[in-house]
ROZADO-882048 format. One record per residue: residue number from 1; residue in one letter; x, y, z of N, C-alpha, C in turn. Coordinates in nm, 4 decimals, m for minus. Layout:
BEGIN
<rofi NUM; marvex a; n_c1 X; n_c2 Y; n_c3 Z; ca_c1 X; ca_c2 Y; ca_c3 Z; c_c1 X; c_c2 Y; c_c3 Z>
...
***
This chain:
BEGIN
<rofi 1; marvex m; n_c1 1.9411; n_c2 m0.3771; n_c3 1.7074; ca_c1 1.9194; ca_c2 m0.4222; ca_c3 1.5728; c_c1 2.0324; c_c2 m0.3654; c_c3 1.4854>
<rofi 2; marvex s; n_c1 2.0804; n_c2 m0.4458; n_c3 1.3917; ca_c1 2.1917; ca_c2 m0.4032; ca_c3 1.3076; c_c1 2.1477; c_c2 m0.2982; c_c3 1.2053>
<rofi 3; marvex l; n_c1 2.2447; n_c2 m0.2209; n_c3 1.1573; ca_c1 2.2144; ca_c2 m0.1186; ca_c3 1.0572; c_c1 2.1652; c_c2 m0.1803; c_c3 0.9270>
<rofi 4; marvex r; n_c1 2.2156; n_c2 m0.2960; n_c3 0.8929; ca_c1 2.1707; ca_c2 m0.3628; ca_c3 0.7686; c_c1 2.0235; c_c2 m0.4010; c_c3 0.7797>
<rofi 5; marvex r; n_c1 1.9854; n_c2 m0.4580; n_c3 0.8913; ca_c1 1.8451; ca_c2 m0.4963; ca_c3 0.9103; c_c1 1.7548; c_c2 m0.3730; c_c3 0.9143>
<rofi 6; marvex l; n_c1 1.7992; n_c2 m0.2679; n_c3 0.9806; ca_c1 1.7222; ca_c2 m0.1442; ca_c3 0.9831; c_c1 1.7075; c_c2 m0.0851; c_c3 0.8426>
<rofi 7; marvex s; n_c1 1.8126; n_c2 m0.0962; n_c3 0.7633; ca_c1 1.8067; ca_c2 m0.0439; ca_c3 0.6266; c_c1 1.7061; c_c2 m0.1218; c_c3 0.5420>
<rofi 8; marvex v; n_c1 1.7045; n_c2 m0.2521; n_c3 0.5558; ca_c1 1.6072; ca_c2 m0.3341; ca_c3 0.4814; c_c1 1.4655; c_c2 m0.2995; c_c3 0.5251>
<rofi 9; marvex l; n_c1 1.4437; n_c2 m0.2878; n_c3 0.6552; ca_c1 1.3119; ca_c2 m0.2502; ca_c3 0.7057; c_c1 1.2719; c_c2 m0.1111; c_c3 0.6584>
<rofi 10; marvex q; n_c1 1.3694; n_c2 m0.0196; n_c3 0.6559; ca_c1 1.3403; ca_c2 0.1169; ca_c3 0.6128; c_c1 1.2951; c_c2 0.1194; c_c3 0.4669>
<rofi 11; marvex w; n_c1 1.3631; n_c2 0.0474; n_c3 0.3795; ca_c1 1.3241; ca_c2 0.0492; ca_c3 0.2378; c_c1 1.1932; c_c2 m0.0237; c_c3 0.2154>
<rofi 12; marvex f; n_c1 1.1686; n_c2 m0.1322; n_c3 0.2880; ca_c1 1.0387; ca_c2 m0.1987; ca_c3 0.2765; c_c1 0.9281; c_c2 m0.1055; c_c3 0.3223>
<rofi 13; marvex g; n_c1 0.9487; n_c2 m0.0417; n_c3 0.4351; ca_c1 0.8486; ca_c2 0.0506; ca_c3 0.4875; c_c1 0.8254; c_c2 0.1690; c_c3 0.3959>
<rofi 14; marvex f; n_c1 0.9286; n_c2 0.2131; n_c3 0.3260; ca_c1 0.9174; ca_c2 0.3306; ca_c3 0.2401; c_c1 0.8566; c_c2 0.2976; c_c3 0.1038>
<rofi 15; marvex l; n_c1 0.8869; n_c2 0.1811; n_c3 0.0484; ca_c1 0.8459; ca_c2 0.1503; ca_c3 m0.0888; c_c1 0.7206; c_c2 0.0638; c_c3 m0.1007>
<rofi 16; marvex a; n_c1 0.6871; n_c2 m0.0123; n_c3 m0.0007; ca_c1 0.5756; ca_c2 m0.1077; ca_c3 m0.0129; c_c1 0.4405; c_c2 m0.0392; c_c3 m0.0295>
<rofi 17; marvex g; n_c1 0.4162; n_c2 0.0702; n_c3 0.0400; ca_c1 0.2868; ca_c2 0.1374; ca_c3 0.0324; c_c1 0.2533; c_c2 0.1835; c_c3 m0.1078>
<rofi 18; marvex g; n_c1 0.3426; n_c2 0.2575; n_c3 m0.1691; ca_c1 0.3192; ca_c2 0.3075; ca_c3 m0.3043; c_c1 0.3140; c_c2 0.1975; c_c3 m0.4071>
<rofi 19; marvex t; n_c1 0.3991; n_c2 0.0981; n_c3 m0.3915; ca_c1 0.4012; ca_c2 m0.0134; ca_c3 m0.4865; c_c1 0.2705; c_c2 m0.0911; c_c3 m0.4820>
<rofi 20; marvex f; n_c1 0.2213; n_c2 m0.1203; n_c3 m0.3640; ca_c1 0.0973; ca_c2 m0.1970; ca_c3 m0.3547; c_c1 m0.0255; c_c2 m0.1138; c_c3 m0.3883>
<rofi 21; marvex w; n_c1 m0.0210; n_c2 0.0171; n_c3 m0.3641; ca_c1 m0.1315; ca_c2 0.1016; ca_c3 m0.4101; c_c1 m0.1387; c_c2 0.0966; c_c3 m0.5616>
<rofi 22; marvex w; n_c1 m0.0254; n_c2 0.1121; n_c3 m0.6285; ca_c1 m0.0194; ca_c2 0.1113; ca_c3 m0.7745; c_c1 m0.0654; c_c2 m0.0240; c_c3 m0.8298>
<rofi 23; marvex a; n_c1 m0.0157; n_c2 m0.1335; n_c3 m0.7718; ca_c1 m0.0541; ca_c2 m0.2667; ca_c3 m0.8186; c_c1 m0.2031; c_c2 m0.2926; c_c3 m0.7962>
<rofi 24; marvex t; n_c1 m0.2559; n_c2 m0.2508; n_c3 m0.6829; ca_c1 m0.3979; ca_c2 m0.2683; ca_c3 m0.6543; c_c1 m0.4830; c_c2 m0.1867; c_c3 m0.7500>
<rofi 25; marvex f; n_c1 m0.4401; n_c2 m0.0655; n_c3 m0.7796; ca_c1 m0.5136; ca_c2 0.0185; ca_c3 m0.8740; c_c1 m0.5182; c_c2 m0.0463; c_c3 m1.0120>
<rofi 26; marvex l; n_c1 m0.4041; n_c2 m0.0929; n_c3 m1.0604; ca_c1 m0.4006; ca_c2 m0.1550; ca_c3 m1.1931; c_c1 m0.4818; c_c2 m0.2838; c_c3 m1.1979>
<rofi 27; marvex a; n_c1 m0.4666; n_c2 m0.3682; n_c3 m1.0978; ca_c1 m0.5412; ca_c2 m0.4941; ca_c3 m1.0959; c_c1 m0.6911; c_c2 m0.4687; c_c3 m1.0817>
<rofi 28; marvex g; n_c1 m0.7291; n_c2 m0.3724; n_c3 m1.0000; ca_c1 m0.8707; ca_c2 m0.3389; ca_c3 m0.9838; c_c1 m0.9313; c_c2 m0.2824; c_c3 m1.1100>
<rofi 29; marvex a; n_c1 m0.8562; n_c2 m0.1952; n_c3 m1.1789; ca_c1 m0.9054; ca_c2 m0.1403; ca_c3 m1.3048; c_c1 m0.9185; c_c2 m0.2498; c_c3 m1.4091>
<rofi 30; marvex g; n_c1 m0.8245; n_c2 m0.3413; n_c3 m1.4118; ca_c1 m0.8336; ca_c2 m0.4536; ca_c3 m1.5049; c_c1 m0.9506; c_c2 m0.5446; c_c3 m1.4748>
<rofi 31; marvex a; n_c1 m0.9740; n_c2 m0.5719; n_c3 m1.3474; ca_c1 m1.0877; ca_c2 m0.6565; ca_c3 m1.3092; c_c1 m1.2199; c_c2 m0.5884; c_c3 m1.3433>
<rofi 32; marvex s; n_c1 m1.2282; n_c2 m0.4576; n_c3 m1.3203; ca_c1 m1.3512; ca_c2 m0.3848; ca_c3 m1.3534; c_c1 m1.3748; c_c2 m0.3829; c_c3 m1.5033>
<rofi 33; marvex t; n_c1 m1.2697; n_c2 m0.3619; n_c3 m1.5787; ca_c1 m1.2823; ca_c2 m0.3617; ca_c3 m1.7242; c_c1 m1.3252; c_c2 m0.4984; c_c3 m1.7750>
<rofi 34; marvex a; n_c1 m1.2656; n_c2 m0.6030; n_c3 m1.7221; ca_c1 m1.3010; ca_c2 m0.7384; ca_c3 m1.7665; c_c1 m1.4429; c_c2 m0.7750; c_c3 m1.7258>
<rofi 35; marvex a; n_c1 m1.4859; n_c2 m0.7347; n_c3 m1.6066; ca_c1 m1.6204; ca_c2 m0.7694; ca_c3 m1.5612; c_c1 m1.7277; c_c2 m0.6924; c_c3 m1.6372>
<rofi 36; marvex c; n_c1 m1.6968; n_c2 m0.5693; n_c3 m1.6785; ca_c1 m1.7977; ca_c2 m0.4852; ca_c3 m1.7434; c_c1 m1.7935; c_c2 m0.4929; c_c3 m1.8954>
<rofi 37; marvex n; n_c1 m1.6917; n_c2 m0.5495; n_c3 m1.9511; ca_c1 m1.6789; ca_c2 m0.5615; ca_c3 m2.0950; c_c1 m1.7650; c_c2 m0.6774; c_c3 m2.1445>
<rofi 38; marvex p; n_c1 m1.8402; n_c2 m0.6583; n_c3 m2.2522; ca_c1 m1.9231; ca_c2 m0.7685; ca_c3 m2.3025; c_c1 m1.8425; c_c2 m0.8947; c_c3 m2.3336>
<rofi 39; marvex a; n_c1 m1.7202; n_c2 m0.8778; n_c3 m2.3796; ca_c1 m1.6383; ca_c2 m0.9960; ca_c3 m2.4088; c_c1 m1.5954; c_c2 m1.0671; c_c3 m2.2803>
<rofi 40; marvex g; n_c1 m1.5851; n_c2 m0.9947; n_c3 m2.1696; ca_c1 m1.5432; ca_c2 m1.0553; ca_c3 m2.0445; c_c1 m1.6551; c_c2 m1.1183; c_c3 m1.9648>
<rofi 41; marvex e; n_c1 m1.7806; n_c2 m1.1001; n_c3 m2.0078; ca_c1 m1.8932; ca_c2 m1.1576; ca_c3 m1.9340; c_c1 m1.8872; c_c2 m1.3094; c_c3 m1.9285>
<rofi 42; marvex r; n_c1 m1.8348; n_c2 m1.3721; n_c3 m2.0316; ca_c1 m1.8301; ca_c2 m1.5190; ca_c3 m2.0338; c_c1 m1.7304; c_c2 m1.5758; c_c3 m1.9334>
<rofi 43; marvex w; n_c1 m1.6376; n_c2 m1.4914; n_c3 m1.8842; ca_c1 m1.5407; ca_c2 m1.5379; ca_c3 m1.7860; c_c1 m1.6014; c_c2 m1.5475; c_c3 m1.6476>
<rofi 44; marvex g; n_c1 m1.7058; n_c2 m1.4748; n_c3 m1.6218; ca_c1 m1.7733; ca_c2 m1.4797; ca_c3 m1.4919; c_c1 m1.6868; c_c2 m1.4304; c_c3 m1.3772>
<rofi 45; marvex i; n_c1 m1.6192; n_c2 m1.3196; n_c3 m1.3953; ca_c1 m1.5316; ca_c2 m1.2650; ca_c3 m1.2913; c_c1 m1.6172; c_c2 m1.2051; c_c3 m1.1798>
<rofi 46; marvex p; n_c1 m1.6006; n_c2 m1.2516; n_c3 m1.0567; ca_c1 m1.6763; ca_c2 m1.1940; ca_c3 m0.9447; c_c1 m1.6133; c_c2 m1.0608; c_c3 m0.9025>
<rofi 47; marvex h; n_c1 m1.6635; n_c2 m0.9537; n_c3 m0.9568; ca_c1 m1.6023; ca_c2 m0.8211; ca_c3 m0.9397; c_c1 m1.5831; c_c2 m0.7829; c_c3 m0.7934>
<rofi 48; marvex d; n_c1 m1.6880; n_c2 m0.7931; n_c3 m0.7140; ca_c1 m1.6783; ca_c2 m0.7501; ca_c3 m0.5742; c_c1 m1.5792; c_c2 m0.8349; c_c3 m0.4952>
<rofi 49; marvex t; n_c1 m1.5754; n_c2 m0.9652; n_c3 m0.5222; ca_c1 m1.4822; ca_c2 m1.0533; ca_c3 m0.4521; c_c1 m1.3381; c_c2 m1.0196; c_c3 m0.4881>
<rofi 50; marvex v; n_c1 m1.3125; n_c2 m0.9952; n_c3 m0.6149; ca_c1 m1.1774; ca_c2 m0.9592; ca_c3 m0.6582; c_c1 m1.1347; c_c2 m0.8278; c_c3 m0.5931>
<rofi 51; marvex q; n_c1 m1.2231; n_c2 m0.7297; n_c3 m0.5915; ca_c1 m1.1898; ca_c2 m0.6008; ca_c3 m0.5312; c_c1 m1.1646; c_c2 m0.6147; c_c3 m0.3812>
<rofi 52; marvex l; n_c1 m1.2441; n_c2 m0.6974; n_c3 m0.3138; ca_c1 m1.2268; ca_c2 m0.7187; ca_c3 m0.1703; c_c1 m1.0926; c_c2 m0.7852; c_c3 m0.1405>
<rofi 53; marvex v; n_c1 m1.0577; n_c2 m0.8860; n_c3 m0.2179; ca_c1 m0.9299; ca_c2 m0.9552; ca_c3 m0.1974; c_c1 m0.8128; c_c2 m0.8596; c_c3 m0.2219>
<rofi 54; marvex l; n_c1 m0.8212; n_c2 m0.7818; n_c3 m0.3292; ca_c1 m0.7153; ca_c2 m0.6842; ca_c3 m0.3573; c_c1 m0.7009; c_c2 m0.5839; c_c3 m0.2432>
<rofi 55; marvex m; n_c1 m0.8128; n_c2 m0.5351; n_c3 m0.1923; ca_c1 m0.8100; ca_c2 m0.4366; ca_c3 m0.0855; c_c1 m0.7504; c_c2 m0.4960; c_c3 0.0423>
<rofi 56; marvex v; n_c1 m0.7907; n_c2 m0.6160; n_c3 0.0787; ca_c1 m0.7419; ca_c2 m0.6782; ca_c3 0.2028; c_c1 m0.5922; c_c2 m0.7099; c_c3 0.1940>
<rofi 57; marvex v; n_c1 m0.5488; n_c2 m0.7652; n_c3 0.0809; ca_c1 m0.4063; ca_c2 m0.7982; ca_c3 0.0656; c_c1 m0.3213; c_c2 m0.6720; c_c3 0.0702>
<rofi 58; marvex a; n_c1 m0.3636; n_c2 m0.5688; n_c3 m0.0019; ca_c1 m0.2880; ca_c2 m0.4430; ca_c3 0.0001; c_c1 m0.2869; c_c2 m0.3813; c_c3 0.1397>
<rofi 59; marvex a; n_c1 m0.3992; n_c2 m0.3864; n_c3 0.2098; ca_c1 m0.4051; ca_c2 m0.3303; ca_c3 0.3453; c_c1 m0.3119; c_c2 m0.4062; c_c3 0.4400>
<rofi 60; marvex l; n_c1 m0.3057; n_c2 m0.5376; n_c3 0.4270; ca_c1 m0.2158; ca_c2 m0.6159; ca_c3 0.5123; c_c1 m0.0693; c_c2 m0.5837; c_c3 0.4851>
<rofi 61; marvex v; n_c1 m0.0334; n_c2 m0.5710; n_c3 0.3574; ca_c1 0.1051; ca_c2 m0.5388; ca_c3 0.3236; c_c1 0.1404; c_c2 m0.3987; c_c3 0.3724>
<rofi 62; marvex i; n_c1 0.0480; n_c2 m0.3042; n_c3 0.3555; ca_c1 0.0762; ca_c2 m0.1680; ca_c3 0.3994; c_c1 0.0844; c_c2 m0.1600; c_c3 0.5517>
<rofi 63; marvex c; n_c1 0.0038; n_c2 m0.2367; n_c3 0.6214; ca_c1 0.0155; ca_c2 m0.2402; ca_c3 0.7683; c_c1 0.1497; c_c2 m0.3004; c_c3 0.8104>
<rofi 64; marvex s; n_c1 0.1985; n_c2 m0.3989; n_c3 0.7361; ca_c1 0.3314; ca_c2 m0.4546; ca_c3 0.7632; c_c1 0.4401; c_c2 m0.3513; c_c3 0.7364>
<rofi 65; marvex a; n_c1 0.4255; n_c2 m0.2760; n_c3 0.6283; ca_c1 0.5214; ca_c2 m0.1705; ca_c3 0.5970; c_c1 0.5188; c_c2 m0.0621; c_c3 0.7038>
<rofi 66; marvex q; n_c1 0.4009; n_c2 m0.0314; n_c3 0.7542; ca_c1 0.3886; ca_c2 0.0679; ca_c3 0.8610; c_c1 0.4581; c_c2 0.0182; c_c3 0.9876>
<rofi 67; marvex a; n_c1 0.4420; n_c2 m0.1097; n_c3 1.0181; ca_c1 0.5092; ca_c2 m0.1666; ca_c3 1.1352; c_c1 0.6612; c_c2 m0.1620; c_c3 1.1182>
<rofi 68; marvex a; n_c1 0.7102; n_c2 m0.1867; n_c3 0.9969; ca_c1 0.8536; ca_c2 m0.1783; ca_c3 0.9713; c_c1 0.9032; c_c2 m0.0349; c_c3 0.9881>
<rofi 69; marvex a; n_c1 0.8269; n_c2 0.0615; n_c3 0.9377; ca_c1 0.8660; ca_c2 0.2017; ca_c3 0.9508; c_c1 0.8672; c_c2 0.2451; c_c3 1.0977>
<rofi 70; marvex i; n_c1 0.7705; n_c2 0.1999; n_c3 1.1734; ca_c1 0.7658; ca_c2 0.2330; ca_c3 1.3160; c_c1 0.8832; c_c2 0.1698; c_c3 1.3903>
<rofi 71; marvex a; n_c1 0.9191; n_c2 0.0468; n_c3 1.3523; ca_c1 1.0338; ca_c2 m0.0200; ca_c3 1.4157; c_c1 1.1629; c_c2 0.0573; c_c3 1.3892>
<rofi 72; marvex v; n_c1 1.1811; n_c2 0.1050; n_c3 1.2659; ca_c1 1.3002; ca_c2 0.1838; ca_c3 1.2336; c_c1 1.2977; c_c2 0.3172; c_c3 1.3087>
<rofi 73; marvex f; n_c1 1.1814; n_c2 0.3796; n_c3 1.3129; ca_c1 1.1692; ca_c2 0.5075; ca_c3 1.3843; c_c1 1.2037; c_c2 0.4905; c_c3 1.5318>
<rofi 74; marvex r; n_c1 1.1542; n_c2 0.3850; n_c3 1.5928; ca_c1 1.1817; ca_c2 0.3626; ca_c3 1.7348; c_c1 1.3276; c_c2 0.3280; c_c3 1.7590>
<rofi 75; marvex a; n_c1 1.3888; n_c2 0.2550; n_c3 1.6640; ca_c1 1.5300; ca_c2 0.2187; ca_c3 1.6802; c_c1 1.6213; c_c2 0.3400; c_c3 1.6641>
<rofi 76; marvex t; n_c1 1.5742; n_c2 0.4412; n_c3 1.5912; ca_c1 1.6556; ca_c2 0.5614; ca_c3 1.5687; c_c1 1.5960; c_c2 0.6840; c_c3 1.6373>
<rofi 77; marvex r; n_c1 1.5224; n_c2 0.6659; n_c3 1.7431; ca_c1 1.4538; ca_c2 0.7782; ca_c3 1.8074; c_c1 1.5503; c_c2 0.8772; c_c3 1.8728>
<rofi 78; marvex n; n_c1 1.6718; n_c2 0.8362; n_c3 1.9017; ca_c1 1.7693; ca_c2 0.9269; ca_c3 1.9615; c_c1 1.8509; c_c2 1.0027; c_c3 1.8573>
<rofi 79; marvex v; n_c1 1.8134; n_c2 0.9880; n_c3 1.7313; ca_c1 1.8851; ca_c2 1.0510; ca_c3 1.6201; c_c1 1.7905; c_c2 1.1502; c_c3 1.5544>
<rofi 80; marvex d; n_c1 1.8424; n_c2 1.2669; n_c3 1.5147; ca_c1 1.7574; ca_c2 1.3589; ca_c3 1.4395; c_c1 1.7892; c_c2 1.3491; c_c3 1.2901>
<rofi 81; marvex e; n_c1 1.7123; n_c2 1.4199; n_c3 1.2083; ca_c1 1.7246; ca_c2 1.4087; ca_c3 1.0634; c_c1 1.8585; c_c2 1.4608; c_c3 1.0118>
<rofi 82; marvex e; n_c1 1.9211; n_c2 1.5540; n_c3 1.0846; ca_c1 2.0471; ca_c2 1.6118; ca_c3 1.0397; c_c1 2.1692; c_c2 1.5293; c_c3 1.0809>
<rofi 83; marvex h; n_c1 2.1460; n_c2 1.4215; n_c3 1.1518; ca_c1 2.2554; ca_c2 1.3350; ca_c3 1.1946; c_c1 2.3203; c_c2 1.2730; c_c3 1.0709>
<rofi 84; marvex p; n_c1 2.4510; n_c2 1.2448; n_c3 1.0741; ca_c1 2.5167; ca_c2 1.1879; ca_c3 0.9554; c_c1 2.4601; c_c2 1.0506; c_c3 0.9177>
<rofi 85; marvex p; n_c1 2.4724; n_c2 1.0166; n_c3 0.7888; ca_c1 2.4235; ca_c2 0.8866; ca_c3 0.7432; c_c1 2.5009; c_c2 0.7745; c_c3 0.8101>
<rofi 86; marvex p; n_c1 2.4458; n_c2 0.6588; n_c3 0.8216; ca_c1 2.3140; ca_c2 0.6136; ca_c3 0.7773; c_c1 2.2037; c_c2 0.6368; c_c3 0.8802>
<rofi 87; marvex e; n_c1 2.2407; n_c2 0.6693; n_c3 1.0035; ca_c1 2.1372; ca_c2 0.6828; ca_c3 1.1060; c_c1 2.0388; c_c2 0.7956; c_c3 1.0759>
<rofi 88; marvex g; n_c1 2.0886; n_c2 0.9109; n_c3 1.0328; ca_c1 2.0007; ca_c2 1.0230; ca_c3 1.0007; c_c1 1.9075; c_c2 0.9915; c_c3 0.8851>
<rofi 89; marvex r; n_c1 1.9610; n_c2 0.9220; n_c3 0.7836; ca_c1 1.8786; ca_c2 0.8818; ca_c3 0.6688; c_c1 1.7709; c_c2 0.7835; c_c3 0.7113>
<rofi 90; marvex l; n_c1 1.8069; n_c2 0.6877; n_c3 0.7939; ca_c1 1.7090; ca_c2 0.5902; ca_c3 0.8415; c_c1 1.5944; c_c2 0.6599; c_c3 0.9143>
<rofi 91; marvex h; n_c1 1.6288; n_c2 0.7520; n_c3 1.0005; ca_c1 1.5273; ca_c2 0.8234; ca_c3 1.0782; c_c1 1.4384; c_c2 0.9082; c_c3 0.9870>
<rofi 92; marvex f; n_c1 1.4995; n_c2 0.9808; n_c3 0.8939; ca_c1 1.4249; ca_c2 1.0665; ca_c3 0.8028; c_c1 1.3278; c_c2 0.9861; c_c3 0.7159>
<rofi 93; marvex f; n_c1 1.3767; n_c2 0.8772; n_c3 0.6557; ca_c1 1.2904; ca_c2 0.7964; ca_c3 0.5698; c_c1 1.1823; c_c2 0.7233; c_c3 0.6486>
<rofi 94; marvex s; n_c1 1.2099; n_c2 0.6901; n_c3 0.7737; ca_c1 1.1057; ca_c2 0.6239; ca_c3 0.8528; c_c1 0.9893; c_c2 0.7189; c_c3 0.8804>
<rofi 95; marvex i; n_c1 1.0186; n_c2 0.8461; n_c3 0.9004; ca_c1 0.9117; ca_c2 0.9451; ca_c3 0.9194; c_c1 0.8288; c_c2 0.9574; c_c3 0.7919>
<rofi 96; marvex g; n_c1 0.8962; n_c2 0.9681; n_c3 0.6771; ca_c1 0.8252; ca_c2 0.9754; ca_c3 0.5495; c_c1 0.7438; c_c2 0.8509; c_c3 0.5216>
<rofi 97; marvex a; n_c1 0.7975; n_c2 0.7352; n_c3 0.5571; ca_c1 0.7264; ca_c2 0.6097; ca_c3 0.5346; c_c1 0.6014; c_c2 0.6007; c_c3 0.6212>
<rofi 98; marvex m; n_c1 0.6112; n_c2 0.6447; n_c3 0.7460; ca_c1 0.4929; ca_c2 0.6404; ca_c3 0.8327; c_c1 0.3815; c_c2 0.7295; c_c3 0.7788>
<rofi 99; marvex l; n_c1 0.4162; n_c2 0.8476; n_c3 0.7324; ca_c1 0.3163; ca_c2 0.9377; ca_c3 0.6754; c_c1 0.2599; c_c2 0.8812; c_c3 0.5450>
<rofi 100; marvex g; n_c1 0.3479; n_c2 0.8364; n_c3 0.4557; ca_c1 0.3041; ca_c2 0.7824; ca_c3 0.3277; c_c1 0.2171; c_c2 0.6590; c_c3 0.3424>
<rofi 101; marvex n; n_c1 0.2547; n_c2 0.5680; n_c3 0.4298; ca_c1 0.1760; ca_c2 0.4464; ca_c3 0.4488; c_c1 0.0378; c_c2 0.4766; c_c3 0.5045>
<rofi 102; marvex t; n_c1 0.0286; n_c2 0.5764; n_c3 0.5913; ca_c1 m0.1021; ca_c2 0.6159; ca_c3 0.6433; c_c1 m0.1915; c_c2 0.6660; c_c3 0.5300>
<rofi 103; marvex l; n_c1 m0.1351; n_c2 0.7494; n_c3 0.4435; ca_c1 m0.2125; ca_c2 0.8017; ca_c3 0.3306; c_c1 m0.2492; c_c2 0.6922; c_c3 0.2309>
<rofi 104; marvex f; n_c1 m0.1547; n_c2 0.6051; n_c3 0.1976; ca_c1 m0.1835; ca_c2 0.4963; ca_c3 0.1035; c_c1 m0.2891; c_c2 0.4013; c_c3 0.1590>
<rofi 105; marvex l; n_c1 m0.2840; n_c2 0.3719; n_c3 0.2884; ca_c1 m0.3851; ca_c2 0.2859; ca_c3 0.3483; c_c1 m0.5229; c_c2 0.3498; c_c3 0.3396>
<rofi 106; marvex a; n_c1 m0.5307; n_c2 0.4789; n_c3 0.3676; ca_c1 m0.6595; ca_c2 0.5490; ca_c3 0.3585; c_c1 m0.7127; c_c2 0.5466; c_c3 0.2159>
<rofi 107; marvex v; n_c1 m0.6268; n_c2 0.5705; n_c3 0.1177; ca_c1 m0.6700; ca_c2 0.5705; ca_c3 m0.0224; c_c1 m0.7171; c_c2 0.4317; c_c3 m0.0646>
<rofi 108; marvex i; n_c1 m0.6449; n_c2 0.3296; n_c3 m0.0272; ca_c1 m0.6828; ca_c2 0.1935; ca_c3 m0.0665; c_c1 m0.8149; c_c2 0.1537; c_c3 m0.0011>
<rofi 109; marvex l; n_c1 m0.8317; n_c2 0.1831; n_c3 0.1261; ca_c1 m0.9564; ca_c2 0.1468; ca_c3 0.1934; c_c1 m1.0753; c_c2 0.2242; c_c3 0.1369>
<rofi 110; marvex l; n_c1 m1.0586; n_c2 0.3540; n_c3 0.1172; ca_c1 m1.1699; ca_c2 0.4338; ca_c3 0.0658; c_c1 m1.2068; c_c2 0.3949; c_c3 m0.0771>
<rofi 111; marvex s; n_c1 m1.1076; n_c2 0.3777; n_c3 m0.1629; ca_c1 m1.1394; ca_c2 0.3408; ca_c3 m0.3010; c_c1 m1.1907; c_c2 0.1979; c_c3 m0.3102>
<rofi 112; marvex g; n_c1 m1.1381; n_c2 0.1080; n_c3 m0.2282; ca_c1 m1.1866; ca_c2 m0.0301; ca_c3 m0.2298; c_c1 m1.3303; c_c2 m0.0406; c_c3 m0.1818>
<rofi 113; marvex i; n_c1 m1.3627; n_c2 0.0273; n_c3 m0.0750; ca_c1 m1.5000; ca_c2 0.0242; ca_c3 m0.0236; c_c1 m1.5955; c_c2 0.0884; c_c3 m0.1235>
<rofi 114; marvex a; n_c1 m1.5542; n_c2 0.2005; n_c3 m0.1832; ca_c1 m1.6407; ca_c2 0.2672; ca_c3 m0.2811; c_c1 m1.6631; c_c2 0.1797; c_c3 m0.4034>
<rofi 115; marvex t; n_c1 m1.5613; n_c2 0.1079; n_c3 m0.4469; ca_c1 m1.5747; ca_c2 0.0210; ca_c3 m0.5633; c_c1 m1.6680; c_c2 m0.0957; c_c3 m0.5349>
<rofi 116; marvex i; n_c1 m1.6640; n_c2 m0.1471; n_c3 m0.4143; ca_c1 m1.7500; ca_c2 m0.2607; ca_c3 m0.3793; c_c1 m1.8943; c_c2 m0.2152; c_c3 m0.3585>
<rofi 117; marvex v; n_c1 m1.9138; n_c2 m0.1022; n_c3 m0.2939; ca_c1 m2.0484; ca_c2 m0.0556; ca_c3 m0.2620; c_c1 m2.1213; c_c2 m0.0039; c_c3 m0.3861>
<rofi 118; marvex d; n_c1 m2.0507; n_c2 0.0655; n_c3 m0.4742; ca_c1 m2.1130; ca_c2 0.1221; ca_c3 m0.5932; c_c1 m2.1277; c_c2 0.0142; c_c3 m0.7018>
<rofi 119; marvex r; n_c1 m2.2151; n_c2 0.0424; n_c3 m0.7986; ca_c1 m2.2300; ca_c2 m0.0506; ca_c3 m0.9111; c_c1 m2.1006; c_c2 m0.0513; c_c3 m0.9916>
<rofi 120; marvex a; n_c1 m2.0626; n_c2 m0.1687; n_c3 m1.0390; ca_c1 m1.9377; ca_c2 m0.1811; ca_c3 m1.1142; c_c1 m1.9520; c_c2 m0.1300; c_c3 m1.2564>
<rofi 121; marvex c; n_c1 m2.0627; n_c2 m0.1576; n_c3 m1.3205; ca_c1 m2.0762; ca_c2 m0.1273; ca_c3 m1.4611; c_c1 m2.1824; c_c2 m0.0184; c_c3 m1.4810>
<rofi 122; marvex h; n_c1 m2.1411; n_c2 0.0914; n_c3 m1.5403; ca_c1 m2.2321; ca_c2 0.2023; ca_c3 m1.5708; c_c1 m2.2367; c_c2 0.2201; c_c3 m1.7216>
<rofi 123; marvex q; n_c1 m2.3531; n_c2 0.2432; n_c3 m1.7728; ca_c1 m2.3666; ca_c2 0.2710; ca_c3 m1.9150; c_c1 m2.3439; c_c2 0.4186; c_c3 m1.9384>
<rofi 124; marvex a; n_c1 m2.2691; n_c2 0.4510; n_c3 m2.0417; ca_c1 m2.2380; ca_c2 0.5907; ca_c3 m2.0721; c_c1 m2.3531; c_c2 0.6612; c_c3 m2.1369>
***
């Protein structure tokens, strides 16, 4: 695999997890606010369905990012982190991406399941 393709895979694997966690969090908070707000009741937003779709889409993208990070790691397995760039950088970032994507996937799944299982609207 070429270094250019590995570099693209490395950045996708490194940035997609955090980006989709952030986007899912914002969209989920917006959906919850709209569903629980008296003004948003007339819109009829299906809170649980929206949260489920957000969780599944984010999980699929993060699994794709994890696969990209693993592909880069395997392509650079004969290189260590101290190796000169770009090979050393590719290997180093692929390790960070694999760890980060695992954590982001766990956070998205746990928060998505908790949001769906628990009541959406609580009175203060």
